[in-house]
C-alpha positions, 0 to 999 in steps of 0.5 A: 459210478452211475451205471446209467451213464457218464457224460464226459464234456468240458465243463461248463464252469470252464467256459465261465472261467474262460468269461471271467479272464477274458473280463478280467483282460479286457478292463485291464487294457484299458489301462494300457491301450492308449500307451500301447498305440502312441509306442506303435505310432512311434514305432512304426508309424501305424497301428490296427484299427480297432487300437486306435478306436479304443484308445479314443474312448475316455477312461470313463467308458473304455473299463467297461467297454471292454471289459464287456468285450474281453467277457464276451471273447472270453465265453467264446472261445470256451463254447468253442472249445466244448463244441469241438470236443463236443459229449460223450456219453459213455453207458452199460448199452454203448458209447454214445458221441455228440458233437456239432448237431449230430450225434453217433452211437456205438452198442456197448457189445461191438466193443471190444476195447477203448483207448486214446492215442493223442487227439483221438478216441478209439474204440475198436471190436474184437476183429479190431476194426476201428468202430469210432475215431472222434478227437478229446482233449488231453484233459477229459483222458483221466474222466473218460478213463474213469467212465469206460473202467467204471462200466467195465469197458476194456480200457487199452491206454494212452497209445495205439496198441496196433501202432506196429501194424501202420502203414504210410499210405503211398499211392499204387504200392503195398497190398491194398487191392484197388477199391482201397487206394481210390477211397485212401486218393478220396480221402486224401483230396477231400482232406487237402480241399478241406471236405471233412464230411467227404474225409468222413465218408471214405473213412466209413467205406475203408471201415467196411474193407476192414481197414483202419486209418489214421492221419499222420501230419500230411499223410495217410497211414492205414492197417488191415484188421483181423479175420478173427 
């Protein structure tokens, strides 16, 4: 393990693999698009416009055109997959996550534990407050574990060690004060309106209050960080 750090991300060779698969599928589709359109026309009397257009191409054009489209689509899917998961760089100085042109760094001294919870990577402080919660892919977990353990971070597994402390939020109920309920209310609206920036901002404000929040289906769950 390089003590200067290691970056975990979807490998570029996998994007190339997506492109190759798309190329093969596009090539194969050139031979089936005509029969497929005829079948749809006989079954329901219609077929999607792009399929009808592809079916009109002569075979000498259909093969390169559809193969190229498949290649482009495969590369695009692979790049989107990589972009959504971003890059996580683990070093002796701390952890840096880059996603969508933005970056977030957590110093090593603040990090007491690291674990994954479903499709999320989570860093916590000694008080169990959440320092970072970021999306990741299941296929990256093994590499993340190796990176963190190799640099001496406490890896706490693939389940939240504080699972039993979470409570489902009910507006106005429980031990939270008015400020916390307001922030959870704001975050719920932001999630409903798909305003990720506003939702993340409310999460940060809750973190400052010592409240950890996560999403489970359509509900928010929260727990209080310890006071150590």
